[in-house]
Each structure stands twice: as C-alpha cells, then as structure tokens.
N, C-alpha and C positions, 0 to 999 in steps of 0.2 A: 303946429305941424299935424298933418292928417294922420289918422291911425293907419298903420301899415296893414292891419288885419283886414281892411276893406279891399285890399288888392289880392289878386291871385298871383302867385309867383312859382315859376318852374326853374329848376336847375337841370339842364340837359348835359349829361356827361356819359362816360363809357369808353369803350375801346376805340382806338384810332382805326378808322376804316369801317366802322360799324354804321355810319350814316348820320352823324350829327348834323352835317350841313343840310341834308335833305329834310330832317325834322325841323331844323331852324327855319328853312324856307317855307315849309308847310304851316308852321306856327304863324309866321308873318302873314301868310295868306288868310289865316283865320282871325287876324286882327291883334295878335300879340305883339308887344314891343320887345324885340329880341336884340341882345348884345352878345357878340361872339368873342370867344377867347378872353373872358373877363377874369382877372386875378381874383382869388377868393377874398383877398383883403378889401376889394372894391364892392363886395356884395352888400354890405350894410349901407355905404353911401348910395348905391344904386336903389335900394329899397327906400331910403329917405328921400331921394330925388323923386321917385314915383309917388311917395306920400304927398310931397309938395305940389305935384302936378294934379293930384286929385282924380276926378273922374276921367280926365283925358288919358290916363295911363292905368286902366283897371287891371290889365293882364300883362305881366312882364316876365321875360324869360332870359336866362343867362346860360350861355354855352361855356362850360369849363372843362378843361382836359389837361393832359400832361404837357401840352405845349407851354403851359405856364411854368415849367421847370420846377425849381425849388418852391415856388409859391403854391403849387398844387398840394403839397403836403399839409397845408393849413385848411384844406377844404372841409374835412370832417368837423373840425372845431367850428368853422363858420356855419355849417349846416345846423349843428346843435344849438348855436346861439340864435340863429334866425327862427328856428322852430318855436322858440319861446313867445314870439309875438307876431309871427307872420303866417299867413295861409300858404305854407310852402310845401311843394311836392318835388321830389327828386326822381328824374327819369334816367334810367341807365340803359344804354344801347350796347348790345353784345352780339357777337357772331362767333362761329367756330374758327379755330386756328386756320383750317384749310381754306375757308372762305376769305378770311382776312389776308392770307398770303396771296390768294388769287387776285384780290382787289388791288393790293399794293403793286403786284407785278403788272397789272393791266394799265396802271397809270405811270409805271416806271419811277416810282418814288420810294425812298428808303423809309423805314419806320422811324419815328422820332427818337426812339431809345435803342436803335439798332447799333449805332456806333460802328466798330470794326467787325461786328458779328453778323449773323444771318438775320433774315426777317423773323424767323421763329424765335431767335434770341430776344429781339426787341419786343415781340408780342408777349413772350413769357415774362419779361421784366415788367411790362406794363400791367399784366394781370396781377402780379404780386403787389404792385404799388396801389392798385385801385380795388383790391379785394374787399377792404373794409367799407368803401363807399358803395360797392355793389350790394353788400349785405344790408346797408341802411337805406337803400332806395325804396321808394314807394311803388315804382313801376319799372319792370325789366322787360325790354322788348328785344327778342332774339331776331335779328335781321338776316340770318343766314340764308333763308329761303325767299327773301323779298328783293325785288328790284326797286329802283327809286320810286317808281309810280305806285307800287304796292305799299311801300313804306309811307309815302305821303298819304295814302288812303287810310292806313292804320292810324297815323297821327290824327287825321281828321276825325276818325271814329272815337278816339280817346279824348280829344280836346275841343271839339266843336259842340256848342250847346250843352256844356257840362252841367249847367245849373238846372236844366230841365229835368234831370234824373238824379237819383241818389247815387247809383252805381252803374257803370257800364260793364257788361259782361261779354267777353269774347269766348264763344264756344268753339273749340278747336278739335277737329278729328286728326288722328295721326297714326302711323304705323310704328309699332315697337321696334321692328327690325331696322328702322331708320333713326332710332334714338328718341328718348323722351324729350319733349320740348323744354328748352332751358328756361323759358319765361312762364311756365305753367305754375299757377298758384295751387291748383287741385288737379289730380290725375285719377281717372277712373279707367278700369280695364274691362273691355267688352269681350275678351277672349273666353269668357265662360259660356258663350253662346256658340252653337254650331256654325262653322265657317261656310258661307255660300260658295266659296272658291271651289269646294268639292262637289258642287252641283253643276254638271256640265252646262245646262241652259242658263245658269246665273253667273258663271265664271267671268264672262266678258263684260257683264253689266257692273254697275256701281250702286252704292247705297242711296244714290239719288233716284234710281229707277224704282218704280212702284213694285215690281216683282221682288226685287231684293229687299226693299223696305218691309214688304209684307212678310216675307220669309223670316227676316230677323225679328220683327216685333211679335210674330206669332209663336216664337220659341218660349218654352217654359221659363219663367223668371224675368223675361225681358221687360215687359211693361211694369211688373212689380218693382224691378230694380229702378226704373226711371222714375216712378212715382215716389218711391222712398228716397231716392237720391235728391230729387227736387225738393222734397219736404225737409231733408237734412240740410240742404243748402240755404233754405229760407232764413233761418236764424243767423247763419253765417253772413249772408248778404245784408241783413239788417244791422249786424254788428259792424260790418265794414262801413256802412253809412254813418253810424254813430262815431266811428273812429276816423271819418273823413278819408277813407280809402276808396277812391272813386272808380278804380279800374281793377278788374280781376279776370284772369284767364283760366278757364276750366277746360281741361283737355280730356278727351275720351279716346283711348287707343285700342286697336286690334292688331293683327299681325302685320298687314300691309297698308292699312289706312285707306282701304278701297271699299269695303262692304259694310261690316258690322259697325265700326266707329262712325262712319258717315251717316248711316241710317239712324243710329242712336242719338247723334248730335242734332240731327234735323228734328227728331221728335222732342228731345230735351229742350230745344230752343222755344218750342211752343209752351212748355210747362214753365220754364224760367221767365219767359217773356210776359207771362200772366201775373207775375209778382208785382206789387206796387213799387213805383219809382225805380224800376230796373229796365235798362235798355240793353238789348241783345244783338250782337252781330255774330255771324258764323263764318269760319274759315276751315277749309279742308286742306291741310298742309301737304299731304302726300298723295292726294288724288291725282292720277295720271302718271305716277312714277312707275307703275307696273306695266 
C-alpha cells in the first residue's frame, strides 16, 4: 500500500450555510478529488483508497458536517488519528449568525438542527457541537462578507500551487467599528496614526489613493511600525512553514477600514512579499462601506 503521507488531504467542515459546497466546487476545479458528506468513520478507508490509487489521486478532500448526525461526534477522534500519518489540514468555514440566518431564509430551508425551534436555535446548537473542531482547525475562513465568487477566489488563493510557496499570507484591512475579522491569525491596530478622515480634501479618498497613502506613511512612527512588524513576522512565518501551517491571515485595522489600514496593508504587502517562500494576497474587507 502506498504511503498516505505522499498525498495532501483536506477536511472541509464548518457551519451550515457558510459555503462548504462553494469551496468543494472550487477545489474540484483545482484538481482535488472531493467527496461530500463523508462520515468520519470513512476517512481512513478514503485515505487508504487514495494510497492505492497512487499518483492519480495526489490531492483529496472530504466535506464533513453535522448532516452526518451522530457520526459527526467522532470527527475529532478521526482527525487526531489521521494526523499521525497523513499530510492533513482541516478547513473550517464560518459566518456570523446574522449572515447565516439571511442565507437560510433566502433558500427557504430549515437549519439541520432547528427542529421545532428557530433558525437561531439551530445555529446556536451547531456552534456548540462544532466548537472543538473549530479550535483544532488549521485554517478558518470567515465567509460573512463573501459572495460565492469571492469565496471561490479565496479558495483558489489558498489551495492552488500550494507547493510553490511555504506559506500563503492574506493581508486584510478592516474597520474596527465593523468588528475584528473572525479568521485573523494576527491583528494590528493602525489607529495610533492621525485619521485622514478629518482632512477635508482626503475624506472622500481611500488608502489606495496616493495622497492618502502619502499622508498616512509620512506620519511619525508609520514606516517604523511597518518595518518592525514585518521583521517580527519573519520568524513567525518561518515557524509556520516548519509546522506545515501553509495559510495565515494578518489583519490591520483602523476605525472604518477606509484610509489608514488600507494604506498600511498595501505597504506591508511589499515588505512581507519580499520574504522567501511567502506568497501574499491583499483584501480590503470594509472598503466601500462608508
């Protein structure tokens, strides 16, 4: 039997309505062999089957969720067992309660755990059941602000050409007044800098505009912070590569996610992108909300 460690394996799980089907379809487009709604007890036979298939199934993924009923409770044990001899990563898809309710209402379907209660009752019950899995996941993707096309793009960023780099970094700007990103591994605060919002000629512009970027980066401490932050992240990213953590989200926030955080993320992408075996993508979560 072939060594299972020569294969890459993903377990895609998370909240119902958070986009598992979209991720599964995107993975298939990238050449992954995907099995949906697989009981945890079938994970080992699935890996063994891929081992016998050899190079014809180098990348396999299983979508597992609470549709499995009582079987789902055995997922944590199955993950721990597979980690001993398989190049396994667990991807957890999440979204805010408000977004999940809206998605279920749009398709007019009940939540799998709703029973005689409300949608929120079902969502709350599911969160309680899968909290341990979320904590043990290698990658958490918050899909609250993503449509299906954006989620497919994020999936491609994370799982296409993953062998070409050691770690893929998503640099994310955001506004604190809209909440800290749930999927952020590191969060930095750019609110120590003066806010361009209070400069009349800069208020309507964004951190992508040269005038705003120049204003932000010329402030005392701005470039020093970026240089030191990038230097502090370098050993962290090296460690992630050694620990086979291939994806990390670094978020930089300001008040509204329009000026300071956008400019700082744009500049930080240049510094982080210069590090060896690091691929950088940039997202501006809250740009356009004001």
